[in-house]
N, CA, C, O and the ligand as a Tripos MOL2 file, in Angstrom:
@<TRIPOS>MOLECULE
protein
  233   231    59     0     0
PROTEIN
NO_CHARGES

@<TRIPOS>ATOM
      1 N          -9.3220    1.0770  -35.8580 N.3       1 MET1
      2 CA         -8.9080    0.0250  -34.9180 C.3       1 MET1
      3 C          -7.3890   -0.0430  -34.8470 C.2       1 MET1
      4 O          -6.6950    0.1170  -35.8510 O.2       1 MET1
      5 N          -6.8960   -0.2810  -33.6550 N.am      2 SER2
      6 CA         -5.4530   -0.3420  -33.4580 C.3       2 SER2
      7 C          -5.1100   -1.5600  -32.6180 C.2       2 SER2
      8 O          -5.8130   -1.9030  -31.6670 O.2       2 SER2
      9 N          -4.0090   -2.2070  -32.9920 N.am      3 ASP3
     10 CA         -3.5400   -3.3390  -32.1890 C.3       3 ASP3
     11 C          -2.5930   -2.8940  -31.0830 C.2       3 ASP3
     12 O          -2.0930   -3.7070  -30.3060 O.2       3 ASP3
     13 N          -2.3610   -1.6000  -31.0300 N.am      4 GLU4
     14 CA         -1.4080   -1.1080  -30.0450 C.3       4 GLU4
     15 C          -1.9320   -1.3200  -28.6250 C.2       4 GLU4
     16 O          -3.0690   -0.9670  -28.3100 O.2       4 GLU4
     17 N          -1.1100   -1.8840  -27.8000 N.am      5 ILE5
     18 CA         -1.4590   -2.0480  -26.3890 C.3       5 ILE5
     19 C          -0.7280   -0.9690  -25.6010 C.2       5 ILE5
     20 O           0.5000   -0.8830  -25.6350 O.2       5 ILE5
     21 N          -1.4800   -0.1640  -24.9070 N.am      6 ARG6
     22 CA         -0.8580    0.9200  -24.1500 C.3       6 ARG6
     23 C          -0.4830    0.4400  -22.7540 C.2       6 ARG6
     24 O          -1.3310   -0.0040  -21.9810 O.2       6 ARG6
     25 N           0.7730    0.5350  -22.4600 N.am      7 ILE7
     26 CA          1.2530    0.1700  -21.1190 C.3       7 ILE7
     27 C           1.6830    1.4570  -20.4270 C.2       7 ILE7
     28 O           2.5930    2.1430  -20.8920 O.2       7 ILE7
     29 N           1.0410    1.7740  -19.3400 N.am      8 PRO8
     30 CA          1.4040    3.0180  -18.6560 C.3       8 PRO8
     31 C           2.8250    2.9690  -18.1300 C.2       8 PRO8
     32 O           3.3150    1.9160  -17.7220 O.2       8 PRO8
     33 N           3.4700    4.1000  -18.1420 N.am      9 LYS9
     34 CA          4.7990    4.1800  -17.5450 C.3       9 LYS9
     35 C           4.6810    3.9150  -16.0450 C.2       9 LYS9
     36 O           3.6640    4.2510  -15.4380 O.2       9 LYS9
     37 N           5.6910    3.3270  -15.4530 N.am     10 PRO10
     38 CA          5.6130    2.9710  -14.0160 C.3      10 PRO10
     39 C           5.1930    4.1410  -13.1450 C.2      10 PRO10
     40 O           4.4110    3.9700  -12.2090 O.2      10 PRO10
     41 N           5.7030    5.3230  -13.4430 N.am     11 GLU11
     42 CA          5.3780    6.4590  -12.5630 C.3      11 GLU11
     43 C           3.9300    6.8890  -12.6860 C.2      11 GLU11
     44 O           3.4310    7.6510  -11.8580 O.2      11 GLU11
     45 N           3.2450    6.3970  -13.7300 N.am     12 TYR12
     46 CA          1.8360    6.7350  -13.8790 C.3      12 TYR12
     47 C           0.9340    5.5320  -13.6200 C.2      12 TYR12
     48 O          -0.2900    5.6430  -13.6950 O.2      12 TYR12
     49 N           1.5340    4.3890  -13.3180 N.am     13 ALA13
     50 CA          0.7560    3.1570  -13.1900 C.3      13 ALA13
     51 C          -0.0960    3.1620  -11.9250 C.2      13 ALA13
     52 O          -1.1460    2.5210  -11.8740 O.2      13 ALA13
     53 N           0.3590    3.8860  -10.9050 N.am     14 THR14
     54 CA         -0.3760    3.9110   -9.6530 C.3      14 THR14
     55 C          -1.2020    5.1870   -9.5610 C.2      14 THR14
     56 O          -0.6620    6.2850   -9.6910 O.2      14 THR14
     57 N          -2.4830    5.0550   -9.3420 N.am     15 PRO15
     58 CA         -3.3200    6.2600   -9.2270 C.3      15 PRO15
     59 C          -2.8410    7.1530   -8.0940 C.2      15 PRO15
     60 O          -2.3150    6.6800   -7.0870 O.2      15 PRO15
     61 N          -3.0270    8.4180   -8.2730 N.am     16 ALA16
     62 CA         -2.5740    9.3680   -7.2590 C.3      16 ALA16
     63 C          -3.2020    9.0640   -5.9110 C.2      16 ALA16
     64 O          -4.4010    8.8020   -5.8170 O.2      16 ALA16
     65 N          -2.3980    9.1020   -4.8860 N.am     17 GLY17
     66 CA         -2.9160    8.9170   -3.5330 C.3      17 GLY17
     67 C          -2.7350    7.5120   -3.0020 C.2      17 GLY17
     68 O          -2.6780    7.3150   -1.7880 O.2      17 GLY17
     69 N          -2.6430    6.5250   -3.8900 N.am     18 VAL18
     70 CA         -2.6050    5.1460   -3.4260 C.3      18 VAL18
     71 C          -1.3510    4.8550   -2.6070 C.2      18 VAL18
     72 O          -1.3900    4.0470   -1.6790 O.2      18 VAL18
     73 N          -0.2430    5.5040   -2.9440 N.am     19 GLN19
     74 CA          1.0100    5.2190   -2.2540 C.3      19 GLN19
     75 C           1.1060    5.9090   -0.8980 C.2      19 GLN19
     76 O           2.0310    5.6460   -0.1310 O.2      19 GLN19
     77 N           0.1630    6.7820   -0.6040 N.am     20 HIS20
     78 CA          0.2770    7.5510    0.6350 C.3      20 HIS20
     79 C          -0.4480    6.8500    1.7760 C.2      20 HIS20
     80 O          -1.5650    7.2140    2.1420 O.2      20 HIS20
     81 N           0.2050    5.8480    2.3220 N.am     21 HIS21
     82 CA         -0.3410    5.1640    3.4790 C.3      21 HIS21
     83 C           0.4300    5.6170    4.7070 C.2      21 HIS21
     84 O           1.6170    5.9310    4.6300 O.2      21 HIS21
     85 N          -0.2480    5.6460    5.8180 N.am     22 VAL22
     86 CA          0.3850    6.0830    7.0600 C.3      22 VAL22
     87 C           0.4690    4.8990    8.0000 C.2      22 VAL22
     88 O          -0.4910    4.1430    8.1490 O.2      22 VAL22
     89 N           1.6080    4.7420    8.6280 N.am     23 CYS23
     90 CA          1.8130    3.6500    9.5710 C.3      23 CYS23
     91 C           0.7920    3.7410   10.7070 C.2      23 CYS23
     92 O           0.5290    4.8160   11.2470 O.2      23 CYS23
     93 N           0.2280    2.5860   11.0510 N.am     24 GLU24
     94 CA         -0.8200    2.5600   12.0790 C.3      24 GLU24
     95 C          -0.2400    2.3680   13.4790 C.2      24 GLU24
     96 O          -0.9870    2.3230   14.4560 O.2      24 GLU24
     97 N           1.0470    2.2580   13.5800 N.am     25 HIS25
     98 CA          1.6690    2.1390   14.9030 C.3      25 HIS25
     99 C           1.3890    3.4060   15.7110 C.2      25 HIS25
    100 O           1.4450    4.5200   15.1910 O.2      25 HIS25
    101 N           1.0830    3.2060   17.0060 N.am     26 ASP26
    102 CA          0.7350    4.3390   17.8650 C.3      26 ASP26
    103 C           1.8080    5.4140   17.8380 C.2      26 ASP26
    104 O           2.9720    5.1530   18.1400 O.2      26 ASP26
    105 N           1.4110    6.6130   17.4770 N.am     27 GLY27
    106 CA          2.3250    7.7400   17.5190 C.3      27 GLY27
    107 C           3.3460    7.7760   16.4060 C.2      27 GLY27
    108 O           4.2440    8.6180   16.4290 O.2      27 GLY27
    109 N           3.2370    6.8860   15.4310 N.am     28 CYS28
    110 CA          4.2420    6.8340   14.3680 C.3      28 CYS28
    111 C           3.8290    7.7570   13.2190 C.2      28 CYS28
    112 O           4.4670    8.7820   12.9760 O.2      28 CYS28
    113 N           2.7630    7.3860   12.5210 N.am     29 SER29
    114 CA          2.1720    8.1860   11.4410 C.3      29 SER29
    115 C           3.1640    8.5790   10.3590 C.2      29 SER29
    116 O           2.9970    9.6150    9.7150 O.2      29 SER29
    117 N           4.1970    7.7640   10.1500 N.am     30 LYS30
    118 CA          5.0870    7.9730    9.0130 C.3      30 LYS30
    119 C           4.5460    7.2090    7.8000 C.2      30 LYS30
    120 O           3.5940    6.4370    7.9080 O.2      30 LYS30
    121 N           5.1710    7.4420    6.6530 N.am     31 ASP31
    122 CA          4.7480    6.7330    5.4410 C.3      31 ASP31
    123 C           4.9500    5.2310    5.6160 C.2      31 ASP31
    124 O           6.0230    4.7770    6.0120 O.2      31 ASP31
    125 N           3.9140    4.4820    5.3180 N.am     32 ALA32
    126 CA          3.9680    3.0370    5.4690 C.3      32 ALA32
    127 C           4.1090    2.3740    4.1120 C.2      32 ALA32
    128 O           3.3550    2.6710    3.1850 O.2      32 ALA32
    129 N           5.0620    1.4880    3.9990 N.am     33 GLY33
    130 CA          5.2850    0.8090    2.7260 C.3      33 GLY33
    131 C           4.7910   -0.6220    2.7290 C.2      33 GLY33
    132 O           4.8290   -1.2940    1.6980 O.2      33 GLY33
    133 N           4.3270   -1.0980    3.8760 N.am     34 TRP34
    134 CA          3.9210   -2.4970    3.9830 C.3      34 TRP34
    135 C           2.4230   -2.5710    4.2340 C.2      34 TRP34
    136 O           1.9150   -2.0070    5.2030 O.2      34 TRP34
    137 N           1.7230   -3.2710    3.3510 N.am     35 GLY35
    138 CA          0.2870   -3.4330    3.5100 C.3      35 GLY35
    139 C          -0.0280   -4.8520    3.9490 C.2      35 GLY35
    140 O           0.5550   -5.8160    3.4530 O.2      35 GLY35
    141 N          -0.9420   -4.9630    4.8700 N.am     36 PHE36
    142 CA         -1.3910   -6.2790    5.3450 C.3      36 PHE36
    143 C          -2.8950   -6.3390    5.1630 C.2      36 PHE36
    144 O          -3.6290   -5.4890    5.6670 O.2      36 PHE36
    145 N          -3.3450   -7.3500    4.4380 N.am     37 VAL37
    146 CA         -4.7780   -7.4130    4.1790 C.3      37 VAL37
    147 C          -5.2480   -8.8570    4.1110 C.2      37 VAL37
    148 O          -4.6260   -9.7180    3.4910 O.2      37 VAL37
    149 N          -6.3740   -9.0810    4.7780 N.am     38 LYS38
    150 CA         -7.0690  -10.3520    4.6410 C.3      38 LYS38
    151 C          -8.2130  -10.1540    3.6690 C.2      38 LYS38
    152 O          -8.7430   -9.0480    3.5650 O.2      38 LYS38
    153 N          -8.6120  -11.2020    2.9500 N.am     39 PRO39
    154 CA         -9.7770  -11.0690    2.0710 C.3      39 PRO39
    155 C         -10.9790  -10.5350    2.8400 C.2      39 PRO39
    156 O         -11.2510  -10.9680    3.9600 O.2      39 PRO39
    157 N         -11.6940   -9.5990    2.2360 N.am     40 LYS40
    158 CA        -12.9020   -9.0000    2.8080 C.3      40 LYS40
    159 C         -12.6120   -8.0190    3.9470 C.2      40 LYS40
    160 O         -13.5500   -7.4960    4.5500 O.2      40 LYS40
    161 N         -11.3500   -7.7570    4.2530 N.am     41 TYR41
    162 CA        -11.0280   -6.7860    5.2880 C.3      41 TYR41
    163 C         -10.2780   -5.6050    4.6710 C.2      41 TYR41
    164 O          -9.6240   -5.7370    3.6370 O.2      41 TYR41
    165 N         -10.3860   -4.4720    5.3160 N.am     42 ALA42
    166 CA         -9.6210   -3.3220    4.8680 C.3      42 ALA42
    167 C          -8.1430   -3.5490    5.1920 C.2      42 ALA42
    168 O          -7.8170   -4.1540    6.2140 O.2      42 ALA42
    169 N          -7.2590   -3.0730    4.3360 N.am     43 PRO43
    170 CA         -5.8320   -3.2730    4.5960 C.3      43 PRO43
    171 C          -5.3320   -2.4370    5.7710 C.2      43 PRO43
    172 O          -5.8480   -1.3580    6.0630 O.2      43 PRO43
    173 N          -4.3300   -2.9650    6.4180 N.am     44 HIS44
    174 CA         -3.6380   -2.2290    7.4750 C.3      44 HIS44
    175 C          -2.2250   -1.9510    6.9950 C.2      44 HIS44
    176 O          -1.6010   -2.7840    6.3390 O.2      44 HIS44
    177 N          -1.7360   -0.7780    7.3290 N.am     45 TRP45
    178 CA         -0.4490   -0.3440    6.7780 C.3      45 TRP45
    179 C           0.5380   -0.0240    7.8820 C.2      45 TRP45
    180 O           0.2140    0.6150    8.8830 O.2      45 TRP45
    181 N           1.7620   -0.4950    7.6600 N.am     46 PHE46
    182 CA          2.8390   -0.2370    8.6270 C.3      46 PHE46
    183 C           4.1230    0.0160    7.8730 C.2      46 PHE46
    184 O           4.2770   -0.4380    6.7390 O.2      46 PHE46
    185 N           5.0400    0.7270    8.4810 N.am     47 ARG47
    186 CA          6.3450    0.8700    7.8630 C.3      47 ARG47
    187 C           7.2260   -0.2880    8.2930 C.2      47 ARG47
    188 O           6.8450   -1.1020    9.1340 O.2      47 ARG47
    189 N           8.4190   -0.3450    7.6970 N.am     48 TYR48
    190 CA          9.2590   -1.5350    7.8270 C.3      48 TYR48
    191 C           9.4890   -1.9250    9.2840 C.2      48 TYR48
    192 O           9.3510   -3.0950    9.6420 O.2      48 TYR48
    193 N           9.8360   -0.9600   10.1200 N.am     49 GLU49
    194 CA         10.2110   -1.3230   11.4860 C.3      49 GLU49
    195 C           9.0150   -1.7190   12.3380 C.2      49 GLU49
    196 O           9.1780   -2.2570   13.4340 O.2      49 GLU49
    197 N           7.8030   -1.4520   11.8330 N.am     50 HIS50
    198 CA          6.6100   -1.8230   12.5840 C.3      50 HIS50
    199 C           5.7830   -2.8950   11.8680 C.2      50 HIS50
    200 O           4.6340   -3.1490   12.2320 O.2      50 HIS50
    201 N           6.3700   -3.5120   10.8620 N.am     51 ARG51
    202 CA          5.5840   -4.4430   10.0460 C.3      51 ARG51
    203 C           5.1400   -5.6720   10.8440 C.2      51 ARG51
    204 O           4.1590   -6.3220   10.4850 O.2      51 ARG51
    205 N           5.8600   -5.9920   11.9270 N.am     52 ALA52
    206 CA          5.4810   -7.1490   12.7550 C.3      52 ALA52
    207 C           4.0770   -6.9530   13.3250 C.2      52 ALA52
    208 O           3.3410   -7.9210   13.5170 O.2      52 ALA52
    209 N           3.7090   -5.7000   13.5940 N.am     53 GLU53
    210 CA          2.3600   -5.4400   14.0970 C.3      53 GLU53
    211 C           1.3130   -5.7680   13.0400 C.2      53 GLU53
    212 O           0.2150   -6.2200   13.3650 O.2      53 GLU53
    213 N           1.6460   -5.5420   11.8010 N.am     54 GLY54
    214 CA          0.7100   -5.8140   10.7240 C.3      54 GLY54
    215 C           0.4140   -7.2880   10.5740 C.2      54 GLY54
    216 O          -0.6730   -7.6740   10.1410 O.2      54 GLY54
    217 N           1.3880   -8.1130   10.9340 N.am     55 GLU55
    218 CA          1.1930   -9.5540   10.7940 C.3      55 GLU55
    219 C           0.1030  -10.0650   11.7320 C.2      55 GLU55
    220 O          -0.4450  -11.1460   11.5150 O.2      55 GLU55
    221 N          -0.2160   -9.2900   12.7780 N.am     56 HIS56
    222 CA         -1.3230   -9.6840   13.6440 C.3      56 HIS56
    223 C          -2.6600   -9.6090   12.9160 C.2      56 HIS56
    224 O          -3.6360  -10.2390   13.3240 O.2      56 HIS56
    225 N          -2.6970   -8.8350   11.8400 N.am     57 PHE57
    226 CA         -3.9510   -8.6760   11.0940 C.3      57 PHE57
    227 C          -4.1260   -9.7610   10.0430 C.2      57 PHE57
    228 O          -5.1790   -9.8480    9.4120 O.2      57 PHE57
    229 N          -3.1070  -10.5850    9.8490 N.am     58 LEU58
    230 CA         -3.2170  -11.6120    8.8170 C.3      58 LEU58
    231 C          -3.8360  -12.8880    9.3780 C.2      58 LEU58
    232 O          -4.0060  -13.8640    8.6480 O.2      58 LEU58
    233 ZN          5.5290    2.9770   12.2470 Zn       59 ZN59
@<TRIPOS>BOND
     1     1     2 1
     2     2     3 1
     3     3     4 2
     4     3     5 am
     5     5     6 1
     6     6     7 1
     7     7     8 2
     8     7     9 am
     9     9    10 1
    10    10    11 1
    11    11    12 2
    12    11    13 am
    13    13    14 1
    14    14    15 1
    15    15    16 2
    16    15    17 am
    17    17    18 1
    18    18    19 1
    19    19    20 2
    20    19    21 am
    21    21    22 1
    22    22    23 1
    23    23    24 2
    24    23    25 am
    25    25    26 1
    26    26    27 1
    27    27    28 2
    28    27    29 am
    29    29    30 1
    30    30    31 1
    31    31    32 2
    32    31    33 am
    33    33    34 1
    34    34    35 1
    35    35    36 2
    36    35    37 am
    37    37    38 1
    38    38    39 1
    39    39    40 2
    40    39    41 am
    41    41    42 1
    42    42    43 1
    43    43    44 2
    44    43    45 am
    45    45    46 1
    46    46    47 1
    47    47    48 2
    48    47    49 am
    49    49    50 1
    50    50    51 1
    51    51    52 2
    52    51    53 am
    53    53    54 1
    54    54    55 1
    55    55    56 2
    56    55    57 am
    57    57    58 1
    58    58    59 1
    59    59    60 2
    60    59    61 am
    61    61    62 1
    62    62    63 1
    63    63    64 2
    64    63    65 am
    65    65    66 1
    66    66    67 1
    67    67    68 2
    68    67    69 am
    69    69    70 1
    70    70    71 1
    71    71    72 2
    72    71    73 am
    73    73    74 1
    74    74    75 1
    75    75    76 2
    76    75    77 am
    77    77    78 1
    78    78    79 1
    79    79    80 2
    80    79    81 am
    81    81    82 1
    82    82    83 1
    83    83    84 2
    84    83    85 am
    85    85    86 1
    86    86    87 1
    87    87    88 2
    88    87    89 am
    89    89    90 1
    90    90    91 1
    91    91    92 2
    92    91    93 am
    93    93    94 1
    94    94    95 1
    95    95    96 2
    96    95    97 am
    97    97    98 1
    98    98    99 1
    99    99   100 2
   100    99   101 am
   101   101   102 1
   102   102   103 1
   103   103   104 2
   104   103   105 am
   105   105   106 1
   106   106   107 1
   107   107   108 2
   108   107   109 am
   109   109   110 1
   110   110   111 1
   111   111   112 2
   112   111   113 am
   113   113   114 1
   114   114   115 1
   115   115   116 2
   116   115   117 am
   117   117   118 1
   118   118   119 1
   119   119   120 2
   120   119   121 am
   121   121   122 1
   122   122   123 1
   123   123   124 2
   124   123   125 am
   125   125   126 1
   126   126   127 1
   127   127   128 2
   128   127   129 am
   129   129   130 1
   130   130   131 1
   131   131   132 2
   132   131   133 am
   133   133   134 1
   134   134   135 1
   135   135   136 2
   136   135   137 am
   137   137   138 1
   138   138   139 1
   139   139   140 2
   140   139   141 am
   141   141   142 1
   142   142   143 1
   143   143   144 2
   144   143   145 am
   145   145   146 1
   146   146   147 1
   147   147   148 2
   148   147   149 am
   149   149   150 1
   150   150   151 1
   151   151   152 2
   152   151   153 am
   153   153   154 1
   154   154   155 1
   155   155   156 2
   156   155   157 am
   157   157   158 1
   158   158   159 1
   159   159   160 2
   160   159   161 am
   161   161   162 1
   162   162   163 1
   163   163   164 2
   164   163   165 am
   165   165   166 1
   166   166   167 1
   167   167   168 2
   168   167   169 am
   169   169   170 1
   170   170   171 1
   171   171   172 2
   172   171   173 am
   173   173   174 1
   174   174   175 1
   175   175   176 2
   176   175   177 am
   177   177   178 1
   178   178   179 1
   179   179   180 2
   180   179   181 am
   181   181   182 1
   182   182   183 1
   183   183   184 2
   184   183   185 am
   185   185   186 1
   186   186   187 1
   187   187   188 2
   188   187   189 am
   189   189   190 1
   190   190   191 1
   191   191   192 2
   192   191   193 am
   193   193   194 1
   194   194   195 1
   195   195   196 2
   196   195   197 am
   197   197   198 1
   198   198   199 1
   199   199   200 2
   200   199   201 am
   201   201   202 1
   202   202   203 1
   203   203   204 2
   204   203   205 am
   205   205   206 1
   206   206   207 1
   207   207   208 2
   208   207   209 am
   209   209   210 1
   210   210   211 1
   211   211   212 2
   212   211   213 am
   213   213   214 1
   214   214   215 1
   215   215   216 2
   216   215   217 am
   217   217   218 1
   218   218   219 1
   219   219   220 2
   220   219   221 am
   221   221   222 1
   222   222   223 1
   223   223   224 2
   224   223   225 am
   225   225   226 1
   226   226   227 1
   227   227   228 2
   228   227   229 am
   229   229   230 1
   230   230   231 1
   231   231   232 2
@<TRIPOS>SUBSTRUCTURE
     1 MET1         2 RESIDUE 1 A MET
     2 SER2         6 RESIDUE 1 A SER
     3 ASP3        10 RESIDUE 1 A ASP
     4 GLU4        14 RESIDUE 1 A GLU
     5 ILE5        18 RESIDUE 1 A ILE
     6 ARG6        22 RESIDUE 1 A ARG
     7 ILE7        26 RESIDUE 1 A ILE
     8 PRO8        30 RESIDUE 1 A PRO
     9 LYS9        34 RESIDUE 1 A LYS
    10 PRO10       38 RESIDUE 1 A PRO
    11 GLU11       42 RESIDUE 1 A GLU
    12 TYR12       46 RESIDUE 1 A TYR
    13 ALA13       50 RESIDUE 1 A ALA
    14 THR14       54 RESIDUE 1 A THR
    15 PRO15       58 RESIDUE 1 A PRO
    16 ALA16       62 RESIDUE 1 A ALA
    17 GLY17       66 RESIDUE 1 A GLY
    18 VAL18       70 RESIDUE 1 A VAL
    19 GLN19       74 RESIDUE 1 A GLN
    20 HIS20       78 RESIDUE 1 A HIS
    21 HIS21       82 RESIDUE 1 A HIS
    22 VAL22       86 RESIDUE 1 A VAL
    23 CYS23       90 RESIDUE 1 A CYS
    24 GLU24       94 RESIDUE 1 A GLU
    25 HIS25       98 RESIDUE 1 A HIS
    26 ASP26      102 RESIDUE 1 A ASP
    27 GLY27      106 RESIDUE 1 A GLY
    28 CYS28      110 RESIDUE 1 A CYS
    29 SER29      114 RESIDUE 1 A SER
    30 LYS30      118 RESIDUE 1 A LYS
    31 ASP31      122 RESIDUE 1 A ASP
    32 ALA32      126 RESIDUE 1 A ALA
    33 GLY33      130 RESIDUE 1 A GLY
    34 TRP34      134 RESIDUE 1 A TRP
    35 GLY35      138 RESIDUE 1 A GLY
    36 PHE36      142 RESIDUE 1 A PHE
    37 VAL37      146 RESIDUE 1 A VAL
    38 LYS38      150 RESIDUE 1 A LYS
    39 PRO39      154 RESIDUE 1 A PRO
    40 LYS40      158 RESIDUE 1 A LYS
    41 TYR41      162 RESIDUE 1 A TYR
    42 ALA42      166 RESIDUE 1 A ALA
    43 PRO43      170 RESIDUE 1 A PRO
    44 HIS44      174 RESIDUE 1 A HIS
    45 TRP45      178 RESIDUE 1 A TRP
    46 PHE46      182 RESIDUE 1 A PHE
    47 ARG47      186 RESIDUE 1 A ARG
    48 TYR48      190 RESIDUE 1 A TYR
    49 GLU49      194 RESIDUE 1 A GLU
    50 HIS50      198 RESIDUE 1 A HIS
    51 ARG51      202 RESIDUE 1 A ARG
    52 ALA52      206 RESIDUE 1 A ALA
    53 GLU53      210 RESIDUE 1 A GLU
    54 GLY54      214 RESIDUE 1 A GLY
    55 GLU55      218 RESIDUE 1 A GLU
    56 HIS56      222 RESIDUE 1 A HIS
    57 PHE57      226 RESIDUE 1 A PHE
    58 LEU58      230 RESIDUE 1 A LEU
    59 ZN59       233 GROUP 0 **** ****
């Protein structure tokens, strides 16, 4: 038995693939850093300059 608590390093804290979201703005398809999600709904992702569109999903 060990009392050691393992804390993953930040670069390993996020499972592979989770950070790769694509902006849902028409014709954009760049990496999206902003997620918009309502409870029970799938998240919608937009990049910074298109994040206003994501607010329509909230
Ligand atoms: Zn965009």
